[in-house]
C-alpha positions, 0 to 999 in steps of 0.5 A, spaced: 389 716 650 394 720 654 400 725 653 407 724 652 409 725 659 404 720 662 407 716 668 401 712 672 400 716 679 406 721 677 405 726 671 401 727 665 394 725 664 390 719 661 383 717 659 380 710 657 375 712 652 372 705 653 371 705 660 371 713 662 376 712 667 381 718 667 387 720 671 390 727 671 397 728 675 399 736 676 401 740 681 397 746 678 391 746 674 388 753 672 384 757 667 387 764 666 385 769 670 387 777 671 390 779 677 385 782 683 388 789 682 384 794 678 386 793 670 385 797 664 378 795 661 374 797 654 367 799 655 362 799 649 359 806 649 354 804 643 353 799 638 348 801 632 346 797 625 349 800 619 341 801 617 340 805 623 346 810 622 344 817 619 346 817 611 347 824 611 354 826 613 352 832 617 347 828 620 352 823 622 357 828 624 352 830 629 350 823 631 357 821 632 359 828 636 352 827 641 355 819 642 362 822 644 359 827 649 356 821 653 363 818 654 366 822 661 371 827 658 377 824 661 376 818 657 374 821 650 381 821 648 381 813 648 374 813 644 374 808 638 369 807 632 369 800 629 365 797 624 364 789 623 360 785 619 357 780 624 353 776 619 354 768 620 357 767 613 360 774 613 356 776 607 355 784 609 348 783 611 349 785 618 354 791 619 355 794 626 358 800 628 361 800 635 363 806 640 368 803 645 373 807 650 378 804 655 379 806 662 381 803 669 377 798 673 374 801 679 376 798 686 369 795 686 369 792 679 375 789 680 373 786 687 366 783 683 370 780 677 375 777 682 369 774 686 366 772 680 372 768 677 373 764 684 367 760 681 368 761 674 371 756 669 372 748 671 375 745 677 377 738 679 377 737 686 378 730 691 377 731 698 375 726 703 374 721 698 370 725 693 372 727 686 368 733 684 368 737 678 365 744 678 363 748 672 362 756 674 361 754 681 356 749 680 357 741 681 356 737 675 359 731 677 361 728 684 363 721 685 364 718 692 368 713 695 374 714 691 380 711 694 387 710 693 389 703 691 391 699 697 397 696 694 403 701 693 406 703 686 412 698 685 416 705 684 416 712 684 420 718 681 423 723 686 427 729 682 428 724 676 431 719 681 427 712 681 426 709 688 423 701 688 418 699 693 421 695 699 416 690 699 417 689 691 424 688 693 423 683 698 418 679 694 423 679 688 429 677 692 432 670 691 434 666 697 440 661 698 448 662 698 449 667 692 456 670 691 456 677 692 459 680 685 458 688 687 455 692 692 450 697 691 449 703 696 442 705 697 437 710 701 430 709 703 424 714 702 418 713 705 419 705 704 422 706 697 429 704 696 434 708 691 441 710 689 445 714 694 447 721 691 
């Protein structure tokens, strides 16, 4: 299994379901995260099953007023009640009413969220020949002795231009007296030969 732009040791990913071997080529691997500065957040002030709310309108009005008073005055304008069916098959057996309000994170909350995000999610790293897969900061898989193949790839692509490995050219060269029909200009990058601009 592989994606459309997979090229060995260059781009995309490949997974061999029979052997379990995989390859991931990317300059950036990220699972979404919020910036480290304080963000707008939603706070749940209360949640009640439908059967716990007063059925009498006056009692319910008094209950709602008392719950709103618990929210800091500067955030009451953003307060909202929502009612949702939380039952597994949505049959109406578990209606709950939730009271929420919006506010800006404090500096301490933003810092704590940012620190937690450093260890959250899944990370794949290859350091010192050890491949490590971590989830939420806990190593789940570690493979030691991961090395690059000693034999270099026959070609590489840089900025959309293909360069052929010089050793491969030498290995495939013909010897003898051949007439020259055309000349090719080339440049070498790290042992790979390619066309000049």
